TORMAR-14038 format. One line per field, with one value per residue (C-alpha): x, z, y; residue number from 1. Coordinates in nm, 4 decimals. Layout:
BEGIN
xx	[X | ...]
zz	[Z | ...]
yy	[Y | ...]
resi	[NUM | ...]
! end
This chain:
BEGIN
xx	[6.2887 | 6.3846 | 6.2451 | 6.1640 | 6.2484 | 5.9922 | 6.1879 | 6.2182 | 6.3773 | 6.4769 | 6.3263 | 6.5285 | 6.2775 | 6.4894 | 6.7599 | 6.7891 | 7.0609 | 7.1596 | 7.2346 | 7.5628 | 7.8316 | 8.0579 | 8.3684 | 8.3018 | 8.5635 | 8.5342 | 8.2040 | 8.0187 | 7.9795 | 8.1691 | 8.1881 | 8.5345 | 8.7956 | 8.8549 | 8.6318 | 8.3650 | 8.3375 | 8.0247 | 7.9597 | 7.7315 | 7.5764 | 7.7980 | 7.4499 | 7.2891 | 7.5507 | 7.3171 | 7.4647 | 7.3999 | 7.5516 | 7.8280 | 8.0655 | 8.3473 | 8.7188 | 8.9572 | 9.2399 | 9.5448 | 9.3965 | 9.1137 | 9.2917 | 9.5276 | 9.1968 | 9.0889 | 9.4077 | 9.4353 | 9.0946 | 9.1775 | 9.4609 | 9.2902 | 9.0454 | 9.3237 | 9.5239 | 9.2147 | 8.9351 | 8.9811 | 9.3387 | 9.2179 | 8.9035 | 8.9032 | 8.8780 | 8.5270 | 8.3882 | 8.5412 | 8.3842 | 7.9969 | 8.0556 | 8.1848 | 7.8757 | 7.6816 | 7.7908 | 7.7381 | 7.3939 | 7.3013 | 7.4813 | 7.2018 | 6.9558 | 6.9965 | 7.1192 | 6.9028 | 6.9606 | 7.3322 | 7.2813 | 7.0858 | 7.2671 | 7.6142 | 7.4489 | 7.3515 | 7.7335 | 7.8931 | 7.6892 | 7.7493 | 7.4198 | 7.1651 | 7.1817 | 7.5415 | 7.5836 | 7.2569 | 7.3738 | 7.7122 | 7.8936 | 7.6684 | 7.6333 | 7.9961 | 8.0520 | 7.8441 | 8.0481 | 8.3468 | 8.2480 | 8.0990 | 8.4110 | 8.6597 | 8.4244 | 8.5140 | 8.8452 | 8.8816 | 8.9074 | 9.1107 | 9.4199 | 9.6685 | 9.5930 | 9.6380 | 10.0061 | 10.0657 | 10.0598 | 9.7511 | 9.9211 | 9.7520 | 9.9663 | 9.7891 | 9.6001 | 9.5566 | 9.5116 | 9.3417 | 9.2897 | 9.0210 | 8.9222 | 8.6011 | 8.5119 | 8.3933 | 8.3470 | 8.1718 | 8.3603 | 8.7007 | 8.5897 | 8.4910 | 8.8293 | 9.0064 | 8.8124 | 8.6887 | 9.0480 | 9.1852 | 8.9421 | 8.9366 | 9.2740 | 9.2472 | 9.3453 | 9.1833 | 9.0777 | 9.1219 | 8.9764 | 8.9325 | 8.6787 | 8.7495 | 8.6420 | 8.3836 | 8.2127 | 8.2306 | 7.8360 | 7.8222 | 8.1269 | 7.9259 | 7.6428 | 7.8859 | 7.9735 | 7.6098 | 7.6217 | 7.9260 | 7.7252 | 7.3587 | 7.5929 | 7.7413 | 8.0840 | 8.3229 | 8.3867 | 8.7084 | 8.7386 | 8.6380 | 8.6711 | 8.5792 | 8.7459 | 8.6701 | 8.8626 | 9.0795 | 9.4559 | 9.5640 | 9.3443 | 9.4958 | 9.8613 | 9.8085 | 9.6802 | 9.9791 | 10.2721 | 10.1079 | 10.3612 | 10.1130 | 9.9863 | 10.1529 | 9.9971 | 9.8962 | 9.7003 | 9.5869 | 9.4161 | 9.3982 | 9.6526 | 9.9751 | 10.1110 | 9.9713 | 10.0907 | 10.4918 | 10.4478 | 10.2778 | 10.5932 | 10.8262 | 10.6575 | 10.6585 | 11.0386 | 11.2613 | 10.9808 | 10.8420 | 10.4942 | 10.3725 | 10.2373 | 9.9932 | 9.9341 | 9.6556 | 9.7054 | 9.6372 | 9.6248 | 9.6064 | 9.4768 | 9.5292 | 9.1961 | 9.3309 | 9.1080 | 9.2102 | 9.0836 | 8.9438 | 8.7306 | 8.3351 | 8.3273 | 7.9781 | 8.0702 | 8.4022 | 8.2198 | 7.9848 | 8.3098 | 8.4714 | 8.1628 | 8.2092 | 8.5613 | 8.5813 | 8.1956 | 8.1168 | 8.1452 | 8.1795 | 8.5653 | 8.6402 | 8.7755 | 9.1682 | 9.1702 | 8.9428 | 9.0055 | 9.1315 | 9.3184 | 9.1840 | 9.4302 | 9.2427 | 9.3611 | 9.4156 | 9.2390 | 8.9366 | 8.9236 | 8.7084 | 8.4117 | 8.4793 | 8.4785 | 8.1423 | 8.0058 | 8.1246 | 7.9929 | 7.6708 | 7.6828 | 7.7781 | 7.4846 | 7.2447 | 7.3756 | 7.1663 | 7.3060 | 7.1488 | 6.9933 | 7.2250 | 6.8708 | 6.7110 | 6.7430 | 6.7320 | 7.0869 | 7.3797 | 7.6826 | 7.5792 | 7.7603 | 8.1317 | 8.2441 | 8.3657 | 8.4340 | 8.7851 | 8.7507 | 8.5764 | 8.8681 | 9.1196 | 8.8995 | 8.8545 | 9.1975 | 9.3464 | 9.0894 | 9.1863 | 9.5009 | 9.4062 | 9.2625 | 9.5803 | 9.7812 | 9.5919 | 9.3926 | 9.0131 | 8.7795 | 8.4068 | 8.1700 | 7.7990 | 7.5550 | 7.3495 | 7.2419 | 7.4194 | 7.2109 | 7.2901 | 7.3300 | 7.6232 | 7.9685 | 7.8687 | 8.1119 | 7.9842 | 8.1144 | 8.3923 | 8.6771 | 8.9769 | 9.1017 | 9.4414 | 9.6284 | 9.9715 | 10.2043 | 10.3508 | 9.9884 | 9.9533 | 9.6027 | 9.7823 | 9.9908 | 9.8315 | 9.5210 | 9.2188 | 9.0069 | 8.6930 | 8.4875 | 8.7342 | 8.8867 | 9.2177 | 9.2360 | 9.5524 | 9.6125 | 9.8273 | 9.9263 | 10.0867 | 10.0538 | 10.4290 | 10.3128 | 10.0054 | 10.2160 | 10.5022 | 10.2434 | 9.9958 | 10.3080 | 10.4647 | 10.2805 | 10.4506 | 10.1339 | 10.0576 | 9.7250 | 9.5223 | 9.4145 | 9.2064 | 9.2608 | 8.9888 | 9.0342 | 8.8859 | 9.2151 | 9.2883 | 9.6718 | 9.7021 | 9.5073 | 9.7799 | 10.0361 | 9.9477 | 9.8690 | 10.2422 | 10.3577 | 10.1747 | 10.2813 | 9.9643 | 9.8372 | 9.5091 | 9.4408 | 9.0981 | 8.9896 | 8.6886 | 8.5480 | 8.6175 | 8.5879 | 8.5100 | 8.5740 | 8.5076 | 8.6053 | 8.7923 | 9.0432 | 9.3469 | 9.3634 | 9.6932 | 9.9517 | 10.2922 | 10.4839 | 10.3438 | 9.9970 | 10.1597 | 10.2299 | 10.0368 | 9.6907 | 9.3793 | 9.1306 | 9.1175 | 9.3689 | 9.6507 | 9.4572 | 9.5132 | 9.8890 | 9.8808 | 9.7278 | 9.9582 | 10.2906 | 10.4099 | 10.4352 | 10.7888 | 10.6839]
zz	[11.6456 | 11.7189 | 11.9283 | 11.8998 | 12.1987 | 12.2502 | 12.3311 | 12.6846 | 12.7755 | 13.0939 | 13.1507 | 13.1258 | 13.3280 | 13.6418 | 13.5447 | 13.5321 | 13.3336 | 13.3211 | 13.0428 | 13.1361 | 13.4583 | 13.6274 | 13.8945 | 14.2509 | 14.4406 | 14.8190 | 14.8294 | 14.5679 | 14.2191 | 14.0359 | 13.6633 | 13.6595 | 13.4670 | 13.1383 | 12.8433 | 12.8153 | 12.6236 | 12.5089 | 12.6363 | 12.4167 | 12.4071 | 12.1868 | 12.1215 | 11.9538 | 11.9144 | 12.0869 | 12.3207 | 12.6623 | 12.8305 | 12.8374 | 13.1194 | 13.2311 | 13.1529 | 13.4517 | 13.3759 | 13.5690 | 13.7786 | 13.8551 | 13.9252 | 14.1813 | 14.3595 | 14.3760 | 14.5249 | 14.7911 | 14.8637 | 14.9643 | 15.1293 | 15.3732 | 15.4383 | 15.4832 | 15.7444 | 15.9143 | 15.9296 | 15.7515 | 15.8485 | 16.2343 | 16.2369 | 16.3903 | 16.1326 | 16.3155 | 16.2094 | 15.8562 | 15.8040 | 15.8834 | 15.6010 | 15.3790 | 15.4936 | 15.4198 | 15.0652 | 14.9813 | 15.1108 | 14.9179 | 14.6030 | 14.6811 | 14.6916 | 14.4135 | 14.2152 | 13.9329 | 13.8456 | 13.8653 | 13.6231 | 13.3956 | 13.3668 | 13.3204 | 13.0075 | 12.8555 | 12.9013 | 12.8614 | 12.5959 | 12.8257 | 12.8433 | 13.1377 | 13.2734 | 13.2936 | 13.4984 | 13.6944 | 13.7870 | 13.8224 | 13.8340 | 14.0896 | 14.3142 | 14.3297 | 14.3318 | 14.6732 | 14.7495 | 14.7734 | 14.9999 | 15.2467 | 15.2308 | 15.2680 | 15.5806 | 15.7558 | 15.7327 | 15.8476 | 16.1941 | 16.1827 | 15.9371 | 16.2276 | 16.1680 | 15.8099 | 15.8105 | 15.5766 | 15.9091 | 15.9854 | 15.8635 | 15.5540 | 15.2795 | 15.2397 | 14.8851 | 14.6163 | 14.2713 | 14.0719 | 13.6991 | 13.5646 | 13.2460 | 13.0511 | 13.0249 | 13.3862 | 13.5224 | 13.8340 | 13.9348 | 13.8741 | 14.0739 | 14.3657 | 14.3729 | 14.3893 | 14.6409 | 14.8707 | 15.0084 | 14.9633 | 15.1722 | 15.4306 | 15.5230 | 15.5828 | 15.2367 | 15.0773 | 14.6890 | 14.3455 | 14.0803 | 13.7142 | 13.5132 | 13.1429 | 12.9194 | 12.7275 | 13.0764 | 13.3273 | 13.4194 | 13.7038 | 13.8494 | 13.8981 | 14.0220 | 14.2968 | 14.3679 | 14.4544 | 14.6409 | 14.8799 | 14.9259 | 15.0559 | 15.2780 | 15.4465 | 15.3184 | 15.4619 | 15.1815 | 15.0190 | 15.1178 | 14.7668 | 14.4539 | 14.1045 | 13.7902 | 13.4474 | 13.1397 | 12.8924 | 12.9186 | 13.0312 | 13.2807 | 13.4069 | 13.3668 | 13.5809 | 13.8303 | 13.7932 | 13.8005 | 14.0764 | 14.3586 | 14.6067 | 14.5515 | 14.7140 | 14.5642 | 14.1978 | 14.1075 | 13.7012 | 13.5480 | 13.1662 | 12.8724 | 12.8927 | 12.6895 | 12.9466 | 13.2230 | 13.0982 | 13.0576 | 13.4248 | 13.5477 | 13.3897 | 13.5280 | 13.8717 | 13.8576 | 14.0939 | 14.3085 | 14.6366 | 14.4995 | 14.5482 | 14.2704 | 14.1165 | 13.7593 | 13.6234 | 13.2348 | 12.9659 | 12.8944 | 12.6428 | 12.8783 | 12.7458 | 12.7971 | 12.8024 | 12.7615 | 12.7892 | 12.6453 | 12.9679 | 13.0302 | 13.0364 | 12.7044 | 12.7394 | 13.0491 | 12.9213 | 12.5987 | 12.8437 | 12.9701 | 12.6949 | 12.5769 | 12.9046 | 12.9131 | 12.5744 | 12.5104 | 12.8372 | 12.8379 | 12.4589 | 12.5138 | 12.6736 | 12.9645 | 13.0627 | 13.1822 | 12.8635 | 12.7590 | 12.3867 | 12.3435 | 12.3365 | 12.3273 | 12.3074 | 12.2975 | 11.9425 | 11.9938 | 12.0847 | 11.8645 | 11.5758 | 11.8258 | 12.0764 | 11.7774 | 11.6602 | 11.9894 | 12.0335 | 11.6759 | 11.7379 | 12.1126 | 11.9581 | 11.7302 | 11.9832 | 12.1542 | 12.0789 | 12.0146 | 12.0584 | 12.2487 | 12.5579 | 12.7474 | 12.6550 | 12.9080 | 12.6620 | 12.5069 | 12.5613 | 12.3734 | 12.3800 | 12.1925 | 12.1623 | 12.3728 | 12.1076 | 11.7270 | 11.8349 | 12.0049 | 11.7161 | 11.4533 | 11.6511 | 11.6697 | 11.2766 | 11.2162 | 11.4145 | 11.2648 | 10.9266 | 11.0074 | 11.1279 | 10.7711 | 10.6091 | 10.8336 | 10.7029 | 10.9899 | 10.9155 | 11.0267 | 11.1496 | 11.2846 | 11.4111 | 11.1246 | 11.2450 | 11.1449 | 11.3012 | 11.3822 | 11.1563 | 11.4564 | 11.6919 | 11.7177 | 11.6777 | 11.6055 | 11.5608 | 11.8246 | 11.6115 | 11.6242 | 11.4226 | 11.3744 | 11.2031 | 11.4397 | 11.4794 | 11.7630 | 11.5254 | 11.4199 | 11.5642 | 11.6526 | 11.9097 | 12.0721 | 12.0794 | 12.2741 | 12.0688 | 12.3574 | 12.1608 | 12.1068 | 11.8939 | 12.0050 | 11.8944 | 11.8921 | 11.8402 | 11.9462 | 12.1584 | 12.2104 | 12.5450 | 12.8801 | 12.8441 | 12.5194 | 12.6427 | 12.9147 | 12.6429 | 12.4478 | 12.7374 | 12.8625 | 12.5262 | 12.5285 | 12.7125 | 12.9331 | 13.2644 | 13.4332 | 13.3766 | 13.2182 | 13.2603 | 13.2921 | 13.2088 | 13.3187 | 13.4978 | 13.6818 | 14.0151 | 14.0010 | 13.6862 | 13.7892 | 14.0195 | 13.8140 | 13.5516 | 13.8139 | 13.9234 | 13.5850 | 13.4210 | 13.4757 | 13.5261 | 13.8349 | 13.8384 | 13.7240 | 13.7301 | 13.7224 | 13.5343 | 13.5395 | 13.3758 | 13.4950 | 13.8597 | 14.0528 | 14.4588 | 14.6684 | 14.9103 | 14.6600 | 14.5415 | 14.1606 | 13.9357 | 13.7257 | 13.5822 | 13.3213 | 13.0999 | 13.2877 | 13.5723 | 13.9190 | 14.2686 | 14.3525 | 14.3958 | 14.6387 | 14.9107 | 15.2412 | 14.9477 | 14.8650 | 15.1143 | 15.0881 | 14.8373 | 15.0698 | 15.3833 | 15.4341 | 15.5604 | 15.8958 | 15.9570 | 15.8350]
yy	[5.4805 | 5.8326 | 6.0863 | 6.4709 | 6.6759 | 6.9682 | 7.2933 | 7.3238 | 7.6385 | 7.8183 | 8.1997 | 8.4917 | 8.6654 | 8.5499 | 8.7715 | 9.1249 | 9.2112 | 9.6061 | 9.8274 | 9.9197 | 9.7849 | 9.9677 | 9.8431 | 9.7352 | 9.9097 | 9.9339 | 9.7817 | 9.9938 | 10.0352 | 10.2965 | 10.4056 | 10.3943 | 10.6172 | 10.3985 | 10.3378 | 10.0685 | 9.7335 | 9.5218 | 9.1729 | 8.9434 | 8.6486 | 8.3973 | 8.2001 | 8.4780 | 8.7611 | 8.9685 | 9.2455 | 9.2426 | 9.4878 | 9.7842 | 9.7027 | 9.9691 | 9.8961 | 9.9294 | 10.1982 | 10.1548 | 10.4539 | 10.2065 | 9.8894 | 10.1119 | 10.2566 | 9.8695 | 9.7576 | 10.0375 | 9.9445 | 9.5883 | 9.6899 | 9.8992 | 9.6466 | 9.3938 | 9.6042 | 9.7746 | 9.4947 | 9.1273 | 9.0460 | 9.1398 | 8.9568 | 8.6011 | 8.3059 | 8.2230 | 8.5719 | 8.5406 | 8.1860 | 8.3540 | 8.5728 | 8.2530 | 8.0617 | 8.3549 | 8.4163 | 8.0139 | 8.0339 | 8.3325 | 8.1590 | 7.8743 | 8.1014 | 8.2844 | 7.9436 | 8.0009 | 8.3557 | 8.2634 | 7.9814 | 8.1486 | 8.4507 | 8.2284 | 8.0223 | 8.3587 | 8.5351 | 8.2123 | 7.9688 | 7.6979 | 7.4642 | 7.5664 | 7.2187 | 7.2155 | 7.5743 | 7.4640 | 7.0920 | 7.1221 | 7.4682 | 7.6664 | 7.3764 | 7.3335 | 7.7113 | 7.7204 | 7.3869 | 7.5481 | 7.8613 | 7.6246 | 7.4132 | 7.6791 | 7.8586 | 7.5454 | 7.6096 | 7.9495 | 7.9206 | 7.5969 | 7.7310 | 7.6387 | 7.2391 | 7.3087 | 7.2856 | 7.6049 | 7.8405 | 8.0834 | 8.4491 | 8.5694 | 8.6939 | 9.0557 | 9.1597 | 8.8851 | 8.9833 | 8.7306 | 8.6948 | 8.4260 | 8.2637 | 8.2734 | 7.8922 | 7.8254 | 8.2311 | 8.1726 | 7.8304 | 7.9887 | 8.2910 | 8.0696 | 7.8555 | 8.1637 | 8.3771 | 8.1545 | 8.0169 | 8.3558 | 8.5133 | 8.2042 | 8.2738 | 8.6674 | 8.7696 | 9.0390 | 9.0183 | 9.2411 | 9.0051 | 9.0360 | 8.8473 | 8.7664 | 9.0297 | 8.8163 | 8.6764 | 8.9621 | 8.9460 | 8.6499 | 8.7975 | 9.1705 | 8.9313 | 8.7975 | 9.1471 | 9.2352 | 8.8769 | 9.0322 | 9.3504 | 9.1582 | 8.9660 | 9.2509 | 9.2052 | 9.4683 | 9.7060 | 9.6345 | 9.2769 | 9.1609 | 9.3807 | 9.3273 | 9.4910 | 9.4355 | 9.4815 | 9.2801 | 9.2110 | 9.5509 | 9.5400 | 9.2004 | 9.3565 | 9.6297 | 9.3842 | 9.1403 | 9.4024 | 9.6254 | 9.6794 | 9.6560 | 9.3130 | 9.0280 | 8.7449 | 8.6447 | 8.3703 | 8.2880 | 8.0550 | 8.0805 | 8.0240 | 7.8885 | 8.1799 | 8.4774 | 8.2580 | 8.2510 | 8.6042 | 8.6880 | 8.4205 | 8.6773 | 8.9847 | 8.8583 | 8.7201 | 8.8687 | 9.0167 | 8.8614 | 8.8206 | 8.4371 | 8.3099 | 7.9974 | 7.9556 | 7.6989 | 7.6849 | 7.4558 | 7.0880 | 6.8041 | 6.5219 | 6.1561 | 5.9466 | 5.5868 | 5.2876 | 4.9318 | 4.6533 | 4.5198 | 4.8751 | 4.8732 | 5.0075 | 5.1494 | 5.3437 | 5.4593 | 5.6308 | 5.8170 | 5.9162 | 6.0560 | 6.2334 | 6.3799 | 6.4335 | 6.6408 | 6.7205 | 6.9105 | 7.2595 | 7.2515 | 7.1547 | 7.4806 | 7.2600 | 7.3040 | 6.9166 | 6.8423 | 6.4462 | 6.5725 | 6.2941 | 5.9695 | 5.6577 | 5.3513 | 4.9709 | 4.8736 | 4.5873 | 4.7353 | 5.0704 | 4.9847 | 4.8872 | 5.1851 | 5.4119 | 5.2933 | 5.3137 | 5.6536 | 5.7804 | 5.6497 | 5.8286 | 6.1642 | 6.1202 | 6.1875 | 6.5161 | 6.7694 | 7.1181 | 7.4457 | 7.7045 | 7.6841 | 7.8029 | 7.4968 | 7.2338 | 6.9584 | 7.1056 | 6.9194 | 7.1300 | 7.4914 | 7.7718 | 7.8677 | 8.1361 | 8.3891 | 8.4317 | 8.4798 | 8.1208 | 7.9494 | 8.0805 | 7.9179 | 7.5639 | 7.6097 | 7.7000 | 7.4046 | 7.1494 | 7.2375 | 7.1686 | 6.8348 | 6.7749 | 6.9049 | 6.6236 | 6.3632 | 6.2923 | 6.1747 | 6.4361 | 6.2907 | 6.5493 | 6.5013 | 6.5919 | 6.8580 | 7.1922 | 7.4786 | 7.8022 | 8.0992 | 8.3418 | 8.2919 | 8.1081 | 7.7124 | 7.4170 | 7.0548 | 6.7802 | 6.6003 | 6.3475 | 6.2789 | 5.9369 | 5.8210 | 6.0945 | 6.0485 | 6.2128 | 6.4599 | 6.6292 | 6.9843 | 6.8444 | 6.6007 | 6.8396 | 7.1931 | 7.2695 | 7.3053 | 7.4182 | 7.3063 | 7.0024 | 6.8502 | 6.4841 | 6.3294 | 5.9640 | 5.7772 | 5.3912 | 5.1739 | 4.8123 | 4.8172 | 4.9965 | 5.1114 | 5.2423 | 5.4702 | 5.6031 | 5.6957 | 5.8592 | 6.0098 | 6.1582 | 6.2940 | 6.6360 | 6.9636 | 6.9885 | 6.7872 | 6.8732 | 6.5325 | 6.1920 | 5.9471 | 5.5595 | 5.3254 | 4.9299 | 4.6537 | 4.5910 | 4.7906 | 4.7071 | 4.8771 | 5.2024 | 5.2583 | 5.1647 | 5.4217 | 5.6848 | 5.6631 | 5.6627 | 5.9333 | 6.2878 | 6.4592 | 6.6314 | 6.4249 | 6.1036 | 6.0283 | 5.6117 | 5.5008 | 5.8854 | 6.2189 | 6.5550 | 6.4824 | 6.7596 | 6.8285 | 7.1195 | 6.9146 | 6.7734 | 6.9770 | 7.0285 | 7.1733 | 7.0640 | 7.0263 | 7.1612 | 7.4137 | 7.3287 | 7.5632 | 7.4756 | 7.5129 | 7.3491 | 7.4985 | 7.3118 | 7.1077 | 7.1818 | 7.2404 | 7.5102 | 7.7155 | 7.7397 | 7.9639 | 8.2068 | 8.1383 | 8.2868 | 7.9210 | 7.7635 | 7.8800 | 8.2381]
resi	[1 | 2 | 3 | 4 | 5 | 6 | 7 | 8 | 9 | 10 | 11 | 12 | 13 | 14 | 15 | 16 | 17 | 18 | 19 | 20 | 21 | 22 | 23 | 24 | 25 | 26 | 27 | 28 | 29 | 30 | 31 | 32 | 33 | 34 | 35 | 36 | 37 | 38 | 39 | 40 | 41 | 42 | 43 | 44 | 45 | 46 | 47 | 48 | 49 | 50 | 51 | 52 | 53 | 54 | 55 | 56 | 57 | 58 | 59 | 60 | 61 | 62 | 63 | 64 | 65 | 66 | 67 | 68 | 69 | 70 | 71 | 72 | 73 | 74 | 75 | 76 | 77 | 78 | 79 | 80 | 81 | 82 | 83 | 84 | 85 | 86 | 87 | 88 | 89 | 90 | 91 | 92 | 93 | 94 | 95 | 96 | 97 | 98 | 99 | 100 | 101 | 102 | 103 | 104 | 105 | 106 | 107 | 108 | 109 | 110 | 111 | 112 | 113 | 114 | 115 | 116 | 117 | 118 | 119 | 120 | 121 | 122 | 123 | 124 | 125 | 126 | 127 | 128 | 129 | 130 | 131 | 132 | 133 | 134 | 135 | 136 | 137 | 138 | 139 | 140 | 141 | 142 | 143 | 144 | 145 | 146 | 147 | 148 | 149 | 150 | 151 | 152 | 153 | 154 | 155 | 156 | 157 | 158 | 159 | 160 | 161 | 162 | 163 | 164 | 165 | 166 | 167 | 168 | 169 | 170 | 171 | 172 | 173 | 174 | 175 | 176 | 177 | 178 | 179 | 180 | 181 | 182 | 183 | 184 | 185 | 186 | 187 | 188 | 189 | 190 | 191 | 192 | 193 | 194 | 195 | 196 | 197 | 198 | 199 | 200 | 201 | 202 | 203 | 204 | 205 | 206 | 207 | 208 | 209 | 210 | 211 | 212 | 213 | 214 | 215 | 216 | 217 | 218 | 219 | 220 | 221 | 222 | 223 | 224 | 225 | 226 | 227 | 228 | 229 | 230 | 231 | 232 | 233 | 234 | 235 | 236 | 237 | 238 | 239 | 240 | 241 | 242 | 243 | 244 | 245 | 246 | 247 | 248 | 249 | 250 | 251 | 252 | 253 | 254 | 255 | 256 | 257 | 258 | 259 | 260 | 261 | 262 | 263 | 264 | 265 | 266 | 267 | 268 | 269 | 270 | 271 | 272 | 273 | 274 | 275 | 276 | 277 | 278 | 279 | 280 | 281 | 282 | 283 | 284 | 285 | 286 | 287 | 288 | 289 | 290 | 291 | 292 | 293 | 294 | 295 | 296 | 297 | 298 | 299 | 300 | 301 | 302 | 303 | 304 | 305 | 306 | 307 | 308 | 309 | 310 | 311 | 312 | 313 | 314 | 315 | 316 | 317 | 318 | 319 | 320 | 321 | 322 | 323 | 324 | 325 | 326 | 327 | 328 | 329 | 330 | 331 | 332 | 333 | 334 | 335 | 336 | 337 | 338 | 339 | 340 | 341 | 342 | 343 | 344 | 345 | 346 | 347 | 348 | 349 | 350 | 351 | 352 | 353 | 354 | 355 | 356 | 357 | 358 | 359 | 360 | 361 | 362 | 363 | 364 | 365 | 366 | 367 | 368 | 369 | 370 | 371 | 372 | 373 | 374 | 375 | 376 | 377 | 378 | 379 | 380 | 381 | 382 | 383 | 384 | 385 | 386 | 387 | 388 | 389 | 390 | 391 | 392 | 393 | 394 | 395 | 396 | 397 | 398 | 399 | 400 | 401 | 402 | 403 | 404 | 405 | 406 | 407 | 408 | 409 | 410 | 411 | 412 | 413 | 414 | 415 | 416 | 417 | 418 | 419 | 420 | 421 | 422 | 423 | 424 | 425 | 426 | 427 | 428 | 429 | 430 | 431 | 432 | 433 | 434 | 435 | 436 | 437 | 438 | 439 | 440 | 441 | 442 | 443 | 444 | 445 | 446 | 447 | 448 | 449 | 450 | 451 | 452 | 453 | 454 | 455 | 456 | 457 | 458 | 459 | 460 | 461 | 462 | 463 | 464 | 465 | 466 | 467 | 468 | 469 | 470 | 471 | 472 | 473 | 474 | 475 | 476 | 477]
! end
């Protein structure tokens, strides 16, 4: 028996998208001195708004505003007073959660049920969590002296969530911020700027400058920025590391990944299938810690793949604002081209492609959920980050072989282990070279838990008590 789902779209009326947006500097919106660029809805290719592109002079003005606010107001304020602002921001995020979720889905392409039920609640939770730390920094183990001005550059896959990961701990520790959202997803960051105004945050404590790579480079290289935090591609992360080399800037980098999701023959298979689907098709695979490599024990591979394909066939793809949608739009035409290119490489290298049969919309950027079997470790689709809804499947016979294949990657951000044996989970977790190891689940995030990677996945941790270290001078400073 099959079921037809009637469309259940969320209303766009809750969001007021302005025709144009400026920069947010010193508590006010300004036109800036640079040019403008368009941000579009990736599901329809509709132009949403024109957004100011910050010039070097605009970035300099934002850094100066952040420095003034740091010196005169924010660093002098008690932790308890800073906490009040963070709590206020968290409550406003909750109050305006529907508006934020709809805007995120329109600008990013992700399904509304993900932005509504995952992103926005975790964003609010991060501000609540770090508000609680603001007057307790002396107990953190990392000192209580802030660094100064933090320059932060965030990606397009989780625009609002990455903003919270960066801004909340920075403010709790007494730093001020100059943040650049990705050029394809600037709108929720600009709405957050309005929330800062609504919360009466002192001018200059948070500054939002929009633009592309040149704007990010201006922030990273600015001589009066004390701390650089970046989430994005490994290539850009390496360039940032080279730029700040030889300076006294503190740096955290959260970069790419090629996570292994390892399923043993004693795993609860149906539960594992759900975890595999969540691990790679959540947010269209636009997740740096996505479980993009499935390592399944040989004895259960055929059964698991049959169940996985059956489950994938139930995924609903389409309008991101439809509450029934499971898989939304690819964020940009550029990213869609990369996904297609690497998938075609998988075909050429001899892997077997299987994708969900569906009619793709004629407008927008779309790619069906896809798996490749017959993959070897030498294949590019097993080594390179595709950053889309594409899963590479490899098999193994023994735990040692699983460890060897899982660690055979330049990345080290995350991994998943599915087994009924607790002792095996602990053994695997100790031997996997990954910053986060999930056991019988995947893609679970909590503001109290640190997140970060090894090797080409970057360094430093965000979230939890450990996330404070990046914004404090240290206990001996």
